[in-house]
C-alpha positions in Angstrom: 116.5 80.5 -53.8 116.4 77.6 -56.3 116.3 74.3 -54.5 118.9 71.8 -55.8 116.1 69.4 -56.6 115.5 71.6 -59.7 119.0 71.1 -61.0 120.2 67.7 -59.7 118.4 65.9 -62.5 119.6 68.1 -65.3 121.7 66.1 -67.8 121.2 62.8 -66.0 119.7 60.2 -68.3 116.9 58.0 -67.0 118.2 54.8 -65.4 121.8 56.1 -65.1 123.9 54.4 -62.5 124.1 56.3 -59.3 127.4 58.0 -58.4 129.6 56.5 -55.6 128.7 58.0 -52.2 130.7 58.9 -49.1 130.7 56.2 -46.4 128.0 56.6 -43.8 127.8 55.3 -40.2 125.3 54.4 -37.5 127.8 54.8 -34.6 129.2 58.1 -33.6 132.1 59.3 -31.3 134.0 62.3 -30.3 137.7 63.1 -31.1 140.0 63.5 -28.1 142.1 66.6 -27.7 145.1 64.6 -28.6 143.6 63.3 -31.9 142.5 66.8 -32.9 145.9 68.4 -32.2 147.9 65.5 -33.8 150.8 67.0 -35.7 150.0 70.6 -34.7 153.2 72.7 -34.4 153.9 74.5 -31.2 155.5 77.9 -30.4 158.6 77.3 -28.4 160.4 79.9 -26.3 163.2 80.2 -28.8 160.9 79.8 -31.9 160.4 82.5 -34.5 156.8 83.6 -34.4 156.5 84.1 -38.1 157.9 80.7 -38.9 155.6 79.1 -36.4 152.6 81.0 -37.9 153.5 79.7 -41.4 153.8 76.1 -40.0 150.4 76.4 -38.2 148.6 77.6 -41.3 150.2 74.7 -43.3 148.9 72.3 -40.7 145.5 73.9 -40.6 145.0 73.8 -44.3 145.3 70.0 -44.5 142.5 68.8 -46.9 139.8 67.0 -45.0 140.7 68.5 -41.6 140.1 72.2 -42.0 136.6 72.2 -40.5 137.6 70.3 -37.4 141.0 72.0 -36.9 139.5 75.5 -37.4 137.8 75.0 -34.0 141.2 75.6 -32.5 141.0 79.2 -33.8 138.0 80.0 -31.6 139.8 82.9 -30.0 141.0 84.2 -33.4 144.5 82.7 -32.9 146.2 79.3 -32.4 146.3 78.1 -28.8 149.9 79.1 -28.4 149.1 82.8 -29.1 147.7 84.9 -26.3 147.1 87.9 -28.6 144.9 87.3 -31.7 146.2 90.6 -33.1 149.7 89.3 -33.2 148.6 86.2 -35.2 146.6 88.3 -37.7 149.5 90.7 -38.1 151.9 87.8 -38.9 149.4 86.3 -41.4 149.2 89.7 -43.1 153.0 89.9 -43.2 153.4 86.4 -44.6 150.8 87.1 -47.3 152.5 90.3 -48.3 155.8 88.3 -48.6 154.1 85.9 -51.1 153.4 83.0 -48.8 150.7 81.2 -50.8 149.1 79.5 -47.9 148.9 82.7 -45.9 147.2 84.3 -49.0 144.8 81.4 -49.1 144.1 81.6 -45.4 143.2 85.3 -45.7 141.0 84.6 -48.8 139.0 82.0 -47.0 138.1 84.5 -44.3 137.0 87.1 -46.9 133.8 86.7 -48.9 135.1 89.1 -51.6 138.4 87.2 -52.3 136.9 84.6 -54.7 139.4 85.5 -57.4 142.2 84.2 -55.1 140.4 80.9 -54.7 139.8 80.6 -58.5 143.5 81.1 -59.2 144.7 78.6 -56.7 145.0 74.9 -57.3 145.3 74.1 -53.6 142.6 71.5 -52.7 141.3 73.6 -49.9 141.0 76.6 -52.2 138.9 74.5 -54.6 136.8 73.3 -51.7 135.9 76.8 -50.6 135.5 78.0 -54.2 133.0 75.2 -55.1 131.2 75.6 -51.8 130.7 79.3 -52.5 129.5 78.6 -56.1 127.0 76.1 -54.7 125.6 78.7 -52.4 125.9 81.8 -54.6 126.6 80.8 -58.2 124.5 80.8 -61.3 122.6 77.6 -62.1 125.3 76.1 -64.2 127.9 76.9 -61.5 125.7 75.2 -58.9 125.4 72.1 -61.1 129.1 71.9 -61.7 129.9 72.6 -58.0 127.4 69.9 -56.9 129.1 67.4 -59.1 132.6 68.3 -57.9 131.5 68.2 -54.2 129.8 64.9 -54.5 132.9 63.3 -56.0 135.2 64.8 -53.4 132.9 64.0 -50.5 133.7 60.3 -50.9 137.2 60.8 -49.3 137.1 64.4 -47.9 135.3 65.0 -44.5 135.3 68.8 -45.0 133.4 68.4 -48.3 131.0 65.8 -46.8 130.3 68.2 -43.9 129.7 71.2 -46.2 127.6 69.4 -48.8 125.6 67.4 -46.3 124.7 70.6 -44.4 123.7 72.4 -47.6 121.6 69.6 -49.0 119.5 69.7 -45.8 119.4 73.4 -45.0 119.3 74.9 -48.5 117.0 77.9 -48.6 115.5 77.1 -45.2 113.2 79.8 -43.9 112.5 80.2 -40.2 109.5 81.5 -38.3 109.4 85.0 -36.9 110.8 83.7 -33.6 113.6 81.9 -35.5 112.8 78.7 -33.6 111.8 76.3 -36.4 112.8 75.8 -40.0 110.8 75.2 -43.1 113.1 73.2 -45.3 112.9 73.5 -49.1 115.0 70.4 -49.8 113.4 67.3 -51.2 113.3 64.1 -49.2 116.0 62.7 -51.5 118.3 65.6 -50.9 117.7 65.4 -47.1 118.4 61.6 -47.2 121.7 62.2 -49.1 122.7 65.1 -46.8 122.0 62.9 -43.7 124.1 60.1 -45.1 127.0 62.5 -45.6 126.7 64.0 -42.2 126.4 60.6 -40.5 129.7 59.6 -42.1 131.4 62.7 -40.7 129.8 62.1 -37.3 131.4 58.7 -37.0 134.3 60.4 -35.4 134.4 64.2 -35.1 134.7 67.1 -32.7 131.9 68.2 -30.3 131.3 71.4 -32.1 130.8 69.6 -35.4 128.6 66.9 -33.9 126.4 69.6 -32.3 126.0 71.3 -35.7 125.2 68.0 -37.4 122.6 67.2 -34.7 121.0 70.6 -35.3 120.6 69.9 -39.0 119.1 66.4 -38.3 116.8 68.0 -35.8 115.6 70.5 -38.5 114.9 67.5 -40.8 113.3 65.3 -38.1 109.7 65.7 -39.1 110.3 65.2 -42.9 109.9 62.0 -44.7 113.7 61.5 -44.7 114.1 62.3 -41.0 116.5 60.0 -39.0 115.4 60.1 -35.3 117.5 57.1 -34.4 120.7 58.8 -35.5 119.7 62.1 -34.0 119.0 60.4 -30.7 122.4 58.8 -30.6 124.1 62.0 -31.4 122.2 64.0 -28.8 123.1 61.4 -26.1 126.8 61.9 -26.9 126.6 65.7 -26.9 124.6 65.7 -23.7 127.1 63.5 -22.0 130.0 65.7 -23.2 128.5 69.0 -22.0 127.4 70.4 -18.7 124.8 72.9 -17.5 127.1 73.9 -14.7 129.9 76.4 -15.1 131.8 74.5 -12.4 131.6 71.2 -14.2 131.7 72.4 -17.8 135.5 72.6 -18.0 135.7 69.0 -16.9 133.2 67.7 -19.5 134.6 64.7 -21.4 134.6 66.4 -24.8 137.0 66.5 -27.7 136.7 70.3 -27.8 136.6 72.5 -24.7 133.2 74.1 -24.2 132.7 77.8 -24.7 134.3 80.3 -27.1 138.0 80.5 -26.6 138.1 77.0 -25.0 136.7 78.3 -21.7 133.2 77.4 -20.4 130.9 80.3 -20.4 127.2 81.3 -20.4 126.9 80.5 -24.2 128.0 76.9 -23.6 125.5 76.6 -20.7 122.6 77.6 -23.0 123.8 75.3 -25.7 124.0 72.4 -23.2 120.5 73.2 -22.0 119.2 73.2 -25.6 120.8 69.8 -26.3 119.0 68.4 -23.2 115.6 69.7 -24.3 116.1 68.2 -27.8 117.0 64.8 -26.4 114.2 64.9 -23.9 111.7 65.6 -26.6 112.8 62.4 -28.5 112.8 60.4 -25.3 109.4 61.6 -24.3 107.8 60.9 -27.7 109.6 57.6 -28.2 111.2 58.8 -31.4 114.3 56.9 -32.5 113.9 54.4 -29.7 111.8 53.4 -26.7 110.1 56.2 -24.8 111.7 57.1 -21.5 109.6 59.8 -19.8 111.5 59.6 -16.5 114.8 60.4 -18.2 113.1 63.1 -20.3 111.7 64.7 -17.1 115.2 64.8 -15.6 116.7 66.4 -18.7 113.9 69.0 -18.8 114.5 69.9 -15.2 118.2 70.1 -15.8 117.7 72.6 -18.6 115.1 74.6 -16.7 117.3 74.9 -13.6 120.2 76.1 -15.8 118.6 78.6 -18.1 114.9 78.8 -17.3 114.3 77.3 -20.7 110.7 78.0 -21.7 110.3 74.8 -23.8 111.4 72.7 -20.8 109.0 74.6 -18.5 106.1 74.0 -20.8 107.0 70.3 -21.4 107.2 69.7 -17.6 103.8 71.4 -17.1 102.3 69.2 -19.7 103.8 66.1 -18.0 102.1 67.2 -14.7 105.4 68.0 -12.9 105.2 70.6 -10.2 107.5 73.3 -11.5 106.9 75.9 -8.8 110.3 75.5 -7.3 111.9 76.3 -10.7 109.7 79.2 -11.9 111.0 82.7 -11.8 108.5 85.6 -11.5 108.4 86.0 -15.3 107.4 82.3 -15.7 104.5 82.5 -13.1 100.9 82.7 -14.1 100.6 86.3 -12.7 103.6 87.6 -14.8 102.7 90.9 -16.3 104.4 90.2 -19.6 105.2 87.2 -21.7 107.6 86.4 -24.5 106.3 86.8 -28.1 104.7 83.6 -29.3 104.2 82.1 -25.8 100.4 82.1 -26.2 100.7 80.1 -29.4 103.2 77.7 -28.0 101.0 76.9 -24.9 98.1 75.8 -27.2 
């Protein structure tokens, strides 16, 4: 894939004034449930389900709020629908009747419906169209899309989120275990992407903040890495998640943990991963003072919850007795090991 560094300078004269940039932030916070759901329509006992569906789609497709509000569709339907099939059926019926927002909603979910996006002047349609061109278009389309997205990112959080993520992650390749990324982006692109994402992270949902932290973690060891911002984000996400199924539903987050708004094993593994990431920064003194005692506690929390191998190895290197936490597969006499363990232990 062609890195954007190869096309960002095309047509830009030397010494040209830089374009306005989206606002950034050095402080980050989570949305409350009430903030996220502000203005969201509800299905009343005497409501018409199709009318409600049309109203929900209209609310969802508010420019600048689509990424955050889409988390409310984690089950495949709005919170007021128990059956995702009923919702998708009503969306289909509305689109067949010519409801333009229902047509757009379906097109967004389909990679093949780019003609619908091209024909629509809806701001959300243009957002998805330009984003797809940035990822999949020819060189000229990429350049035009980049220009459009940069301009819109100044006032549109959806655009800032998408463009910031792309600038950091473009063409990233991962090792055979899928555990680390080799970024193709230039330091300038990573810095721009980080600035955009920090602006979004000023106040966003837990799911979005976790995704942003993942991207900043990928870029941590580059020249444009921002360990201080990553450390702040990870502290917030760790505080908002739990490695206990009992406690997860009570975590103080803007978005309930787990797919479908219910805590589950996936959210526990995610919470453990966040703890390991923060512990590594604290242990190494990256982004702030070293705090080995806190790092130890986080590693132990992750190890107890999911037998996280990275936490186990880190604790052993710190000289912590992990015998109480080891499973037979983790013990020195285990018959088999996971691929790559020998390399990671070196």
